[in-house]
TORKOL-4160 file (C-alpha; in steps of 0.2 Angstrom, whole numbers, padded with zeros to 4 digits, m for minus):
379
<pt num="1" X="0105" Y="m0107" Z="0017"/>
<pt num="2" X="0109" Y="m0089" Z="0014"/>
<pt num="3" X="0096" Y="m0076" Z="0008"/>
<pt num="4" X="0100" Y="m0059" Z="0002"/>
<pt num="5" X="0086" Y="m0046" Z="0004"/>
<pt num="6" X="0086" Y="m0029" Z="m0005"/>
<pt num="7" X="0081" Y="m0016" Z="0008"/>
<pt num="8" X="0084" Y="0000" Z="m0002"/>
<pt num="9" X="0066" Y="0004" Z="m0002"/>
<pt num="10" X="0067" Y="0007" Z="0017"/>
<pt num="11" X="0078" Y="0022" Z="0014"/>
<pt num="12" X="0064" Y="0032" Z="0006"/>
<pt num="13" X="0061" Y="0049" Z="0014"/>
<pt num="14" X="0042" Y="0047" Z="0012"/>
<pt num="15" X="0033" Y="0031" Z="0018"/>
<pt num="16" X="0024" Y="0022" Z="0004"/>
<pt num="17" X="0014" Y="0006" Z="0004"/>
<pt num="18" X="0029" Y="m0004" Z="m0002"/>
<pt num="19" X="0040" Y="0002" Z="0012"/>
<pt num="20" X="0026" Y="m0003" Z="0024"/>
<pt num="21" X="0025" Y="m0020" Z="0016"/>
<pt num="22" X="0044" Y="m0022" Z="0017"/>
<pt num="23" X="0045" Y="m0016" Z="0035"/>
<pt num="24" X="0031" Y="m0027" Z="0042"/>
<pt num="25" X="0036" Y="m0042" Z="0032"/>
<pt num="26" X="0054" Y="m0042" Z="0038"/>
<pt num="27" X="0049" Y="m0040" Z="0056"/>
<pt num="28" X="0040" Y="m0057" Z="0055"/>
<pt num="29" X="0051" Y="m0065" Z="0042"/>
<pt num="30" X="0068" Y="m0063" Z="0049"/>
<pt num="31" X="0066" Y="m0072" Z="0066"/>
<pt num="32" X="0056" Y="m0087" Z="0059"/>
<pt num="33" X="0071" Y="m0098" Z="0056"/>
<pt num="34" X="0087" Y="m0095" Z="0066"/>
<pt num="35" X="0097" Y="m0108" Z="0054"/>
<pt num="36" X="0094" Y="m0096" Z="0039"/>
<pt num="37" X="0107" Y="m0082" Z="0037"/>
<pt num="38" X="0099" Y="m0066" Z="0030"/>
<pt num="39" X="0110" Y="m0053" Z="0022"/>
<pt num="40" X="0102" Y="m0036" Z="0020"/>
<pt num="41" X="0108" Y="m0026" Z="0006"/>
<pt num="42" X="0107" Y="m0007" Z="0007"/>
<pt num="43" X="0115" Y="0006" Z="m0003"/>
<pt num="44" X="0112" Y="0025" Z="m0004"/>
<pt num="45" X="0123" Y="0041" Z="m0005"/>
<pt num="46" X="0113" Y="0051" Z="0007"/>
<pt num="47" X="0098" Y="0039" Z="0013"/>
<pt num="48" X="0099" Y="0031" Z="0029"/>
<pt num="49" X="0092" Y="0013" Z="0034"/>
<pt num="50" X="0081" Y="0016" Z="0049"/>
<pt num="51" X="0086" Y="0007" Z="0066"/>
<pt num="52" X="0075" Y="m0007" Z="0066"/>
<pt num="53" X="0075" Y="m0020" Z="0080"/>
<pt num="54" X="0077" Y="m0034" Z="0067"/>
<pt num="55" X="0094" Y="m0028" Z="0062"/>
<pt num="56" X="0101" Y="m0034" Z="0078"/>
<pt num="57" X="0095" Y="m0052" Z="0076"/>
<pt num="58" X="0110" Y="m0065" Z="0077"/>
<pt num="59" X="0105" Y="m0072" Z="0060"/>
<pt num="60" X="0104" Y="m0055" Z="0051"/>
<pt num="61" X="0119" Y="m0046" Z="0043"/>
<pt num="62" X="0117" Y="m0029" Z="0036"/>
<pt num="63" X="0129" Y="m0023" Z="0022"/>
<pt num="64" X="0128" Y="m0005" Z="0019"/>
<pt num="65" X="0136" Y="0004" Z="0004"/>
<pt num="66" X="0137" Y="0022" Z="m0002"/>
<pt num="67" X="0135" Y="0019" Z="m0020"/>
<pt num="68" X="0121" Y="0030" Z="m0027"/>
<pt num="69" X="0107" Y="0020" Z="m0035"/>
<pt num="70" X="0107" Y="0032" Z="m0050"/>
<pt num="71" X="0124" Y="0023" Z="m0053"/>
<pt num="72" X="0118" Y="0005" Z="m0048"/>
<pt num="73" X="0102" Y="0005" Z="m0058"/>
<pt num="74" X="0109" Y="0010" Z="m0075"/>
<pt num="75" X="0125" Y="m0001" Z="m0072"/>
<pt num="76" X="0113" Y="m0016" Z="m0069"/>
<pt num="77" X="0102" Y="m0012" Z="m0084"/>
<pt num="78" X="0116" Y="m0009" Z="m0097"/>
<pt num="79" X="0130" Y="m0020" Z="m0091"/>
<pt num="80" X="0123" Y="m0032" Z="m0079"/>
<pt num="81" X="0135" Y="m0026" Z="m0065"/>
<pt num="82" X="0139" Y="m0025" Z="m0051"/>
<pt num="83" X="0134" Y="m0043" Z="m0045"/>
<pt num="84" X="0125" Y="m0039" Z="m0029"/>
<pt num="85" X="0128" Y="m0057" Z="m0023"/>
<pt num="86" X="0146" Y="m0054" Z="m0023"/>
<pt num="87" X="0145" Y="m0038" Z="m0014"/>
<pt num="88" X="0136" Y="m0049" Z="m0001"/>
<pt num="89" X="0150" Y="m0062" Z="m0001"/>
<pt num="90" X="0139" Y="m0075" Z="m0008"/>
<pt num="91" X="0120" Y="m0079" Z="m0006"/>
<pt num="92" X="0108" Y="m0093" Z="m0013"/>
<pt num="93" X="0093" Y="m0083" Z="m0016"/>
<pt num="94" X="0090" Y="m0064" Z="m0018"/>
<pt num="95" X="0073" Y="m0057" Z="m0013"/>
<pt num="96" X="0067" Y="m0040" Z="m0020"/>
<pt num="97" X="0052" Y="m0033" Z="m0010"/>
<pt num="98" X="0050" Y="m0021" Z="m0025"/>
<pt num="99" X="0056" Y="m0023" Z="m0043"/>
<pt num="100" X="0072" Y="m0013" Z="m0041"/>
<pt num="101" X="0083" Y="m0018" Z="m0055"/>
<pt num="102" X="0098" Y="m0029" Z="m0049"/>
<pt num="103" X="0112" Y="m0038" Z="m0057"/>
<pt num="104" X="0115" Y="m0056" Z="m0050"/>
<pt num="105" X="0127" Y="m0071" Z="m0054"/>
<pt num="106" X="0118" Y="m0084" Z="m0064"/>
<pt num="107" X="0118" Y="m0097" Z="m0050"/>
<pt num="108" X="0108" Y="m0086" Z="m0038"/>
<pt num="109" X="0089" Y="m0088" Z="m0038"/>
<pt num="110" X="0079" Y="m0072" Z="m0039"/>
<pt num="111" X="0062" Y="m0069" Z="m0031"/>
<pt num="112" X="0053" Y="m0052" Z="m0034"/>
<pt num="113" X="0037" Y="m0045" Z="m0027"/>
<pt num="114" X="0026" Y="m0035" Z="m0038"/>
<pt num="115" X="0013" Y="m0024" Z="m0030"/>
<pt num="116" X="0004" Y="m0018" Z="m0045"/>
<pt num="117" X="0005" Y="m0013" Z="m0063"/>
<pt num="118" X="m0004" Y="0004" Z="m0062"/>
<pt num="119" X="0010" Y="0012" Z="m0072"/>
<pt num="120" X="0005" Y="0000" Z="m0086"/>
<pt num="121" X="m0014" Y="0002" Z="m0084"/>
<pt num="122" X="m0015" Y="0020" Z="m0080"/>
<pt num="123" X="0001" Y="0029" Z="m0086"/>
<pt num="124" X="m0008" Y="0046" Z="m0086"/>
<pt num="125" X="m0008" Y="0045" Z="m0067"/>
<pt num="126" X="0011" Y="0046" Z="m0067"/>
<pt num="127" X="0023" Y="0061" Z="m0070"/>
<pt num="128" X="0034" Y="0059" Z="m0086"/>
<pt num="129" X="0048" Y="0056" Z="m0074"/>
<pt num="130" X="0039" Y="0042" Z="m0065"/>
<pt num="131" X="0034" Y="0034" Z="m0082"/>
<pt num="132" X="0052" Y="0035" Z="m0087"/>
<pt num="133" X="0058" Y="0027" Z="m0071"/>
<pt num="134" X="0046" Y="0013" Z="m0072"/>
<pt num="135" X="0047" Y="0009" Z="m0090"/>
<pt num="136" X="0065" Y="0011" Z="m0095"/>
<pt num="137" X="0075" Y="0013" Z="m0079"/>
<pt num="138" X="0068" Y="m0002" Z="m0069"/>
<pt num="139" X="0062" Y="m0012" Z="m0084"/>
<pt num="140" X="0049" Y="m0022" Z="m0073"/>
<pt num="141" X="0044" Y="m0033" Z="m0088"/>
<pt num="142" X="0062" Y="m0039" Z="m0089"/>
<pt num="143" X="0063" Y="m0041" Z="m0070"/>
<pt num="144" X="0048" Y="m0052" Z="m0071"/>
<pt num="145" X="0055" Y="m0063" Z="m0084"/>
<pt num="146" X="0072" Y="m0065" Z="m0076"/>
<pt num="147" X="0064" Y="m0069" Z="m0059"/>
<pt num="148" X="0063" Y="m0087" Z="m0054"/>
<pt num="149" X="0048" Y="m0084" Z="m0044"/>
<pt num="150" X="0036" Y="m0069" Z="m0043"/>
<pt num="151" X="0026" Y="m0065" Z="m0027"/>
<pt num="152" X="0010" Y="m0055" Z="m0032"/>
<pt num="153" X="0000" Y="m0046" Z="m0018"/>
<pt num="154" X="m0016" Y="m0050" Z="m0026"/>
<pt num="155" X="m0025" Y="m0060" Z="m0039"/>
<pt num="156" X="m0028" Y="m0044" Z="m0049"/>
<pt num="157" X="m0009" Y="m0041" Z="m0050"/>
<pt num="158" X="m0006" Y="m0059" Z="m0054"/>
<pt num="159" X="m0018" Y="m0058" Z="m0069"/>
<pt num="160" X="m0010" Y="m0041" Z="m0075"/>
<pt num="161" X="0007" Y="m0049" Z="m0075"/>
<pt num="162" X="0001" Y="m0064" Z="m0085"/>
<pt num="163" X="m0008" Y="m0053" Z="m0098"/>
<pt num="164" X="0004" Y="m0038" Z="m0099"/>
<pt num="165" X="0021" Y="m0046" Z="m0097"/>
<pt num="166" X="0016" Y="m0064" Z="m0104"/>
<pt num="167" X="0022" Y="m0072" Z="m0087"/>
<pt num="168" X="0017" Y="m0090" Z="m0085"/>
<pt num="169" X="0004" Y="m0089" Z="m0070"/>
<pt num="170" X="0012" Y="m0105" Z="m0063"/>
<pt num="171" X="0027" Y="m0094" Z="m0059"/>
<pt num="172" X="0017" Y="m0082" Z="m0049"/>
<pt num="173" X="0012" Y="m0085" Z="m0031"/>
<pt num="174" X="m0001" Y="m0074" Z="m0023"/>
<pt num="175" X="0003" Y="m0069" Z="m0005"/>
<pt num="176" X="m0008" Y="m0056" Z="0002"/>
<pt num="177" X="m0001" Y="m0043" Z="0013"/>
<pt num="178" X="m0006" Y="m0041" Z="0031"/>
<pt num="179" X="m0011" Y="m0028" Z="0043"/>
<pt num="180" X="m0003" Y="m0024" Z="0060"/>
<pt num="181" X="m0012" Y="m0030" Z="0076"/>
<pt num="182" X="m0009" Y="m0013" Z="0082"/>
<pt num="183" X="m0023" Y="m0007" Z="0070"/>
<pt num="184" X="m0038" Y="m0007" Z="0081"/>
<pt num="185" X="m0051" Y="0006" Z="0087"/>
<pt num="186" X="m0045" Y="0016" Z="0102"/>
<pt num="187" X="m0055" Y="0018" Z="0118"/>
<pt num="188" X="m0070" Y="0030" Z="0117"/>
<pt num="189" X="m0061" Y="0042" Z="0129"/>
<pt num="190" X="m0045" Y="0043" Z="0119"/>
<pt num="191" X="m0055" Y="0045" Z="0103"/>
<pt num="192" X="m0065" Y="0060" Z="0111"/>
<pt num="193" X="m0048" Y="0068" Z="0117"/>
<pt num="194" X="m0041" Y="0066" Z="0099"/>
<pt num="195" X="m0057" Y="0073" Z="0091"/>
<pt num="196" X="m0056" Y="0089" Z="0101"/>
<pt num="197" X="m0037" Y="0091" Z="0099"/>
<pt num="198" X="m0039" Y="0089" Z="0080"/>
<pt num="199" X="m0055" Y="0099" Z="0079"/>
<pt num="200" X="m0064" Y="0085" Z="0070"/>
<pt num="201" X="m0083" Y="0085" Z="0068"/>
<pt num="202" X="m0095" Y="0073" Z="0077"/>
<pt num="203" X="m0099" Y="0064" Z="0060"/>
<pt num="204" X="m0088" Y="0064" Z="0045"/>
<pt num="205" X="m0083" Y="0054" Z="0029"/>
<pt num="206" X="m0065" Y="0049" Z="0029"/>
<pt num="207" X="m0053" Y="0047" Z="0015"/>
<pt num="208" X="m0035" Y="0042" Z="0020"/>
<pt num="209" X="m0021" Y="0040" Z="0007"/>
<pt num="210" X="m0010" Y="0050" Z="m0004"/>
<pt num="211" X="m0018" Y="0065" Z="m0013"/>
<pt num="212" X="m0015" Y="0061" Z="m0031"/>
<pt num="213" X="m0026" Y="0058" Z="m0047"/>
<pt num="214" X="m0026" Y="0039" Z="m0045"/>
<pt num="215" X="m0035" Y="0040" Z="m0028"/>
<pt num="216" X="m0049" Y="0049" Z="m0035"/>
<pt num="217" X="m0051" Y="0062" Z="m0021"/>
<pt num="218" X="m0059" Y="0074" Z="m0034"/>
<pt num="219" X="m0073" Y="0061" Z="m0037"/>
<pt num="220" X="m0076" Y="0060" Z="m0018"/>
<pt num="221" X="m0077" Y="0079" Z="m0016"/>
<pt num="222" X="m0090" Y="0079" Z="m0030"/>
<pt num="223" X="m0100" Y="0065" Z="m0022"/>
<pt num="224" X="m0099" Y="0074" Z="m0005"/>
<pt num="225" X="m0107" Y="0089" Z="m0014"/>
<pt num="226" X="m0121" Y="0078" Z="m0020"/>
<pt num="227" X="m0123" Y="0070" Z="m0003"/>
<pt num="228" X="m0127" Y="0087" Z="0005"/>
<pt num="229" X="m0141" Y="0090" Z="m0008"/>
<pt num="230" X="m0150" Y="0075" Z="m0001"/>
<pt num="231" X="m0155" Y="0083" Z="0015"/>
<pt num="232" X="m0152" Y="0077" Z="0033"/>
<pt num="233" X="m0133" Y="0078" Z="0032"/>
<pt num="234" X="m0130" Y="0096" Z="0037"/>
<pt num="235" X="m0119" Y="0090" Z="0051"/>
<pt num="236" X="m0108" Y="0078" Z="0041"/>
<pt num="237" X="m0091" Y="0083" Z="0036"/>
<pt num="238" X="m0077" Y="0077" Z="0025"/>
<pt num="239" X="m0059" Y="0073" Z="0030"/>
<pt num="240" X="m0046" Y="0070" Z="0018"/>
<pt num="241" X="m0030" Y="0063" Z="0027"/>
<pt num="242" X="m0014" Y="0061" Z="0018"/>
<pt num="243" X="0001" Y="0069" Z="0011"/>
<pt num="244" X="0001" Y="0079" Z="m0006"/>
<pt num="245" X="0005" Y="0069" Z="m0021"/>
<pt num="246" X="0008" Y="0075" Z="m0039"/>
<pt num="247" X="m0006" Y="0085" Z="m0048"/>
<pt num="248" X="m0015" Y="0088" Z="m0031"/>
<pt num="249" X="m0019" Y="0106" Z="m0036"/>
<pt num="250" X="m0035" Y="0100" Z="m0044"/>
<pt num="251" X="m0041" Y="0092" Z="m0027"/>
<pt num="252" X="m0039" Y="0108" Z="m0018"/>
<pt num="253" X="m0047" Y="0118" Z="m0032"/>
<pt num="254" X="m0062" Y="0106" Z="m0031"/>
<pt num="255" X="m0063" Y="0108" Z="m0012"/>
<pt num="256" X="m0062" Y="0127" Z="m0013"/>
<pt num="257" X="m0076" Y="0128" Z="m0026"/>
<pt num="258" X="m0088" Y="0118" Z="m0015"/>
<pt num="259" X="m0102" Y="0126" Z="m0007"/>
<pt num="260" X="m0098" Y="0115" Z="0008"/>
<pt num="261" X="m0080" Y="0120" Z="0009"/>
<pt num="262" X="m0081" Y="0125" Z="0027"/>
<pt num="263" X="m0085" Y="0107" Z="0031"/>
<pt num="264" X="m0070" Y="0100" Z="0021"/>
<pt num="265" X="m0055" Y="0097" Z="0031"/>
<pt num="266" X="m0037" Y="0092" Z="0025"/>
<pt num="267" X="m0025" Y="0083" Z="0037"/>
<pt num="268" X="m0008" Y="0081" Z="0030"/>
<pt num="269" X="0007" Y="0071" Z="0037"/>
<pt num="270" X="m0002" Y="0061" Z="0049"/>
<pt num="271" X="0008" Y="0048" Z="0059"/>
<pt num="272" X="0006" Y="0029" Z="0060"/>
<pt num="273" X="m0001" Y="0031" Z="0077"/>
<pt num="274" X="m0014" Y="0043" Z="0072"/>
<pt num="275" X="m0022" Y="0033" Z="0059"/>
<pt num="276" X="m0032" Y="0022" Z="0071"/>
<pt num="277" X="m0040" Y="0038" Z="0078"/>
<pt num="278" X="m0045" Y="0044" Z="0061"/>
<pt num="279" X="m0052" Y="0027" Z="0056"/>
<pt num="280" X="m0061" Y="0025" Z="0073"/>
<pt num="281" X="m0069" Y="0042" Z="0073"/>
<pt num="282" X="m0075" Y="0041" Z="0055"/>
<pt num="283" X="m0094" Y="0037" Z="0052"/>
<pt num="284" X="m0089" Y="0030" Z="0034"/>
<pt num="285" X="m0072" Y="0027" Z="0026"/>
<pt num="286" X="m0072" Y="0029" Z="0007"/>
<pt num="287" X="m0059" Y="0023" Z="m0005"/>
<pt num="288" X="m0064" Y="0027" Z="m0023"/>
<pt num="289" X="m0047" Y="0023" Z="m0031"/>
<pt num="290" X="m0046" Y="0020" Z="m0049"/>
<pt num="291" X="m0034" Y="0006" Z="m0047"/>
<pt num="292" X="m0025" Y="m0003" Z="m0032"/>
<pt num="293" X="m0013" Y="m0017" Z="m0031"/>
<pt num="294" X="m0019" Y="m0022" Z="m0014"/>
<pt num="295" X="m0026" Y="m0007" Z="m0004"/>
<pt num="296" X="m0021" Y="m0006" Z="0015"/>
<pt num="297" X="m0033" Y="0008" Z="0020"/>
<pt num="298" X="m0049" Y="m0001" Z="0018"/>
<pt num="299" X="m0043" Y="m0016" Z="0028"/>
<pt num="300" X="m0037" Y="m0005" Z="0042"/>
<pt num="301" X="m0053" Y="0005" Z="0043"/>
<pt num="302" X="m0063" Y="m0012" Z="0044"/>
<pt num="303" X="m0051" Y="m0017" Z="0058"/>
<pt num="304" X="m0055" Y="m0001" Z="0067"/>
<pt num="305" X="m0074" Y="m0005" Z="0066"/>
<pt num="306" X="m0078" Y="0008" Z="0052"/>
<pt num="307" X="m0089" Y="0003" Z="0037"/>
<pt num="308" X="m0081" Y="0005" Z="0020"/>
<pt num="309" X="m0085" Y="0010" Z="0003"/>
<pt num="310" X="m0073" Y="0005" Z="m0010"/>
<pt num="311" X="m0071" Y="0004" Z="m0029"/>
<pt num="312" X="m0077" Y="m0011" Z="m0039"/>
<pt num="313" X="m0060" Y="m0013" Z="m0048"/>
<pt num="314" X="m0043" Y="m0020" Z="m0048"/>
<pt num="315" X="m0039" Y="m0029" Z="m0031"/>
<pt num="316" X="m0051" Y="m0020" Z="m0020"/>
<pt num="317" X="m0066" Y="m0032" Z="m0022"/>
<pt num="318" X="m0055" Y="m0047" Z="m0018"/>
<pt num="319" X="m0048" Y="m0039" Z="m0003"/>
<pt num="320" X="m0064" Y="m0032" Z="0004"/>
<pt num="321" X="m0075" Y="m0046" Z="m0001"/>
<pt num="322" X="m0093" Y="m0044" Z="0005"/>
<pt num="323" X="m0088" Y="m0033" Z="0020"/>
<pt num="324" X="m0090" Y="m0017" Z="0011"/>
<pt num="325" X="m0100" Y="m0007" Z="m0002"/>
<pt num="326" X="m0093" Y="m0008" Z="m0020"/>
<pt num="327" X="m0095" Y="0008" Z="m0031"/>
<pt num="328" X="m0091" Y="0013" Z="m0048"/>
<pt num="329" X="m0077" Y="0026" Z="m0046"/>
<pt num="330" X="m0081" Y="0035" Z="m0062"/>
<pt num="331" X="m0099" Y="0038" Z="m0056"/>
<pt num="332" X="m0100" Y="0051" Z="m0042"/>
<pt num="333" X="m0119" Y="0048" Z="m0039"/>
<pt num="334" X="m0115" Y="0030" Z="m0036"/>
<pt num="335" X="m0102" Y="0035" Z="m0023"/>
<pt num="336" X="m0114" Y="0048" Z="m0015"/>
<pt num="337" X="m0128" Y="0035" Z="m0014"/>
<pt num="338" X="m0117" Y="0022" Z="m0005"/>
<pt num="339" X="m0111" Y="0035" Z="0008"/>
<pt num="340" X="m0130" Y="0040" Z="0010"/>
<pt num="341" X="m0135" Y="0022" Z="0013"/>
<pt num="342" X="m0122" Y="0019" Z="0026"/>
<pt num="343" X="m0126" Y="0035" Z="0035"/>
<pt num="344" X="m0145" Y="0031" Z="0035"/>
<pt num="345" X="m0146" Y="0012" Z="0037"/>
<pt num="346" X="m0141" Y="0007" Z="0055"/>
<pt num="347" X="m0143" Y="m0011" Z="0051"/>
<pt num="348" X="m0133" Y="m0011" Z="0036"/>
<pt num="349" X="m0119" Y="m0001" Z="0045"/>
<pt num="350" X="m0119" Y="m0014" Z="0059"/>
<pt num="351" X="m0119" Y="m0028" Z="0047"/>
<pt num="352" X="m0104" Y="m0022" Z="0038"/>
<pt num="353" X="m0095" Y="m0017" Z="0054"/>
<pt num="354" X="m0095" Y="m0035" Z="0060"/>
<pt num="355" X="m0091" Y="m0042" Z="0043"/>
<pt num="356" X="m0077" Y="m0030" Z="0041"/>
<pt num="357" X="m0069" Y="m0034" Z="0058"/>
<pt num="358" X="m0070" Y="m0053" Z="0053"/>
<pt num="359" X="m0063" Y="m0050" Z="0036"/>
<pt num="360" X="m0048" Y="m0039" Z="0042"/>
<pt num="361" X="m0043" Y="m0053" Z="0054"/>
<pt num="362" X="m0039" Y="m0064" Z="0039"/>
<pt num="363" X="m0024" Y="m0054" Z="0034"/>
<pt num="364" X="m0009" Y="m0055" Z="0045"/>
<pt num="365" X="0009" Y="m0052" Z="0042"/>
<pt num="366" X="0013" Y="m0068" Z="0051"/>
<pt num="367" X="0004" Y="m0078" Z="0038"/>
<pt num="368" X="0012" Y="m0067" Z="0024"/>
<pt num="369" X="0029" Y="m0070" Z="0031"/>
<pt num="370" X="0027" Y="m0089" Z="0032"/>
<pt num="371" X="0021" Y="m0090" Z="0014"/>
<pt num="372" X="0035" Y="m0079" Z="0008"/>
<pt num="373" X="0048" Y="m0089" Z="0018"/>
<pt num="374" X="0041" Y="m0105" Z="0010"/>
<pt num="375" X="0044" Y="m0098" Z="m0008"/>
<pt num="376" X="0061" Y="m0092" Z="m0003"/>
<pt num="377" X="0067" Y="m0109" Z="0004"/>
<pt num="378" X="0059" Y="m0120" Z="m0009"/>
<pt num="379" X="0065" Y="m0110" Z="m0024"/>
């Protein structure tokens, strides 16, 4: 059997959750069956495919092309060319870890992963250019219809596909993403060295994610202001870790206007290796997002032994289960009260820490890869 895989998302300059999904999935998927030939498709005028170890597996062949995607995408959308299976010299199945539009010959089976439909549910959280890309350049509804099988990373995404795109639920397989076994709490001594190096407070509330409207960092900043008025939290800081997204000016404006701005810390461009330290040092992790297709950060925080507060919407309740406190992201008082409860109630903290550690162990990339390979081979 020959399986083609679209790896163009791996050439992105800034790392996204979809890139993280693709990287970790391929690490576990490609070595699983030496009898299956994997042909990886990559095309970019200036982008470079990182030098992953899995590219050197004997059953893996990488096909690199220089044709820009700004040519490939419209050609596929308007004329259904070029046939990528022919560029790969023949495949049985073509797997897209993202809904990049691709032209394929009729006999080739198509499997696509959909991470979320946030661009449908909350278009106001995207730039005009992003909305154009999603709705008209990629045509995700068309991609969903023409896929022989769809992998959804959560039941929430599966339901959205069925309702928004009228996709038969039987065509959609829910396969949860995993978290790396490297995500774990560092030793106490290492944590203290990192705290001093990064000048972090002894106690702090942590948010980790891209600073953009959908993540609701402004709501968290307002909740932090309320928390401070309760009294007894003078030594608690707020750390917002993550790269700047679009419309992030409102976030920095809200922080600058806070009476507690000296205790608000922004940490940009943190590395993968540093995430464990931020999670491990945080007193509480808060993820008040308005919408998530899966949500890696809360699981990672739980794997590092940090209690979490998450929104009660989209995929977050099904991912976190009863291992975190659920809040209404539109109610800043609700967010503040949940943080206060976790800081005040030691028994509640310990209970959620233990539940979180157990919950996070249910999500593995090995399991995700096994279920994905089953879909690809049975199609």
